[in-house]
N, C-alpha and C positions, 0 to 999 in steps of 0.2 A: 653258160649265159648269165648275166647280173643285171637286174633292172632297178633303176631309181626312179622315185616320183618325188618331185620337190613341189610342194604346194604353196602359192603365195596369193594374198588377196590383195587385189588392185582396185584403185579408183576406177570403175566401169568406164567414166569418158575418156581415161587414158589408155584403152585398149589397143588402138592402132599405133600408138607411139611406142608402147609397150612392145608390141609385135615388131616393129620396126628395129628397135634396139636388140631384141633378141635374135633376130636375123643378121643384123649387122655384127654385133659384138660377141654373143654367145655362140652361134653356129660356126663363126669364123674362128673362135678359139678351140672349140671341140673338134673342129674338122682336123686338126693337127695334134690332137692328144691322143697319146698311146692308149689302144684299147677301147676308145669309143666307137660303136658301129651306127648308132642312130642318135638323133636328137630332135625333140619336137615340142612346141609350145601349144597346149590345149586350153580351151576356154569352156567352162560349164554353159551348156545351151540354156539352163534354168536360172543360173546365177552367174551373170557377166564378171562379178567380181572375182570368182574362183578361177585362177589359172594354175595349170600344172605342167611343169618340165619334166617331162618324160624320156629318160635317155636309157639306152640299152648298151651294155658293155660285154666284153668278151670274158672278163673275170672279175671277181670282187677285188682281187689284188690291184688291178689296174684302176678301178674306181677308187679305192682308198688312196692310192699313189695321187690321183688327181685331187682329191680333199686335201691330203696332207701337203700337197705342193704350194698351198695358198691360193691355186687358181679358182677354186671353187668360191671362196670368200670373196675375191675380187669381181668375179661374174655376178654374184648376188648384190654386190654394191653397184653394179651397172644398171640393174633393174630398180633398186631401191627407191629412187625418186618417183616411181608408180604406184608403190606400196600404199594401201588405205592407211590412215593415222589409228595410231592404237588407242583404245578406249580405257586403257589401264595406265595409272600414274604411280610414280614412286616419290618419296621424300628423300632428297640427298643434299649434301653440302655443295654450295656453289663454290666458284674459286675466290670469292670474298669471304668463305666460311659462313655465309648465310644459309639457313635451310629454305629449300625450294622445292615445288612439286615440278617434275618433268615426266613427260609420257615414256612409257615402256618401249623400248627400241623393238619394233616388229621384225620378226625373225620367220622365214619360211619354214614349213613342216617336211621333214625328210623321211621317206619311207624306202626302205632298201629290201631287196628280194634276191637270193641267190639259189633258191632251190626249184630249178626250172623242171616241170613237168611235161610240158609241150611247147614247141617252138623252137627248142634252141638248135635244132639240126637245119632248120631251112630259113629261120627268119632273118638271119644275117645275109641270106641271098636276095632278099626283098628289096626291089630297087622302086616300087611304085610309091608316089608321094601321096599318103592318106589325105582324104578330105575331112574325115571324122574318126573319132574313136569312141569306143565303148568301154567302161570299166565296171565290171559285175565282181563284187565281194561276195563270197559265199562262205559261211562256217557251218561246217558239220559236225556231227558228233564225234568225239576225240578219238574213237577207235574205227571211223569210218572213212579214213583218208584215202586208204587203198581202194576201197569201194567207190568213192566219188572218181579217182582217177580212172578205173576201169570202166564206170558210167560216162565219164566224159568223152573218152576214146571212141566207145562204142555207139553213143547215142547223141551226145550234146554237140561234139565237134561237127558231126556230119549235118547237124541242123543249122548250124553257122554257115558251113560251106554251101547250103542250098539257098541262101539268102542272096537277093540282088545286092550288088555292090559290094559284097564281102571281099576284102583282100586276104588277110591272114590273121593270125591271132598268137598270143603267147598265153600259157597257163602257168602260173607261179605260186608256190605255197609256202606259208610260214606257220609250222605246226599244222593245226587242222584248218586253217582259214586259207582260203583259196582266192585269187585274183585272176579273172579272165579278162585281158587286155585285147580288144580286137580293134582292127584298122579296117576303114571303109572308104570306098572311092565316091566321086561325085555323083553318082546315080543313086546314092541311098538318100532316103526322106528321114533326116534325123530329128523331124519333129513329131515323128508318130512311133508308138510302140511297135508297130508292125515293120517298120523302115529299118530300125536297128534292134536287133534280137529280142524278142518278147520274154519279158520276164516270167509271163505265165507258163511259157512252155518249158523253162528251165524248172521251176519249181515242180511242175508235173512229173519231170525226170528225177529229181532228187528228194522228193517229199519223204521218202522213207528213211532217208539217213540224215535230215534235219534234226536239230536237237529237239527233244520232246516237247518243250514248252511252246515252240513255234508251230510245230503240228496241232498241239492243243488249240493254238490261237486260229489255224486254218480251219479246224474242225468247228469251231464257234463262229464261223462267219468273218474272221478277222480281215480276209481280203488280201489279194496280190498286192495292191499298190500300198497298203499299211506295212505289209512285210518287207517291200523293197526299200523302205527307209528304216528298217529296224537294224538291231545289232548284228542280225545273221544273214540278212540279204541287203545289201546295196547296189543301187543300179544309177548310172548316171553317162549321159552322152556329152561328148565333147566336140566343138568344132577345132579343127587343126588350124591353127593362125599360120604356122610356119613349120616346115619339117625336112629333115635331110637325111639320107642314107650316106654314110661314108665308106670310100673305097680306100682300104689300108693295104 
C-alpha cells in the first residue's frame, strides 16, 4: 500500500466549488487510473483553508507512473483557481524586458508514505464512504519504532476500534515518524476531543517512547494540547467533503 497526501490552501469561501470540481474532475480521472484504490478531499475542521487530497494506491510504482504521466499536474491545475493567493513575490523580466514583481506560483505540498505498518491487508476492502478523517502524527525516539508498532497493535488500535463512529485506519511510517490516518462515519462528533480519538489517551500509551525533551515538557506541565501542536505530536480532524473507493 502507498499513501499520498497533497495539501493545498484554498480561499475558504470557495470550499463548495472546490469540492464540486474535485468530485467531477479528480475522482472521475482517478477512477480509471491504474493502481488508485481510494481518493478523498478533506478539509481541516479548525482551518477551512487547508484541504488535503488523500489517495491510497496499490504500490509506489503505480503512484509514480500517475505523476510521471502528467495527469497529476493536469488535475492540480483543475483546482488551482481555488488556491489562496501567494504572499510571496519575485522580481523577473516581463515580455518587454522590463523588471516587474510577480506573485510566486502556489504549489501544493506532497507527502508520500509507502511503509505501511497496519491497514494494507484490509483497507482496500473497505467500501464505506467516510464522513470524517483524523490524522495523528507521532515522532518517537529513533530506536523505538518497533516498540511503537507493538504498542499500536496491542493497545492503541483496540482503543480506536472501541470508539463510536470508527470505520478503519491505516498506519504508515517514515523513519521514526508515524501517521495514523483514521476514517469515521456520520455518527462521530468531529467537534470534540472525545468524538474522534483523544490525544490524551494516546500520549498515556506512548509516553515512555516519546523523545526525551517532550517527556520533560510533560513532566513540567506542558500539557497535552501544547504537545498536540508540537513537532512530535500533531493532531487534526478533517471533514470529508467527497470520497470514493474504486473497484478495479
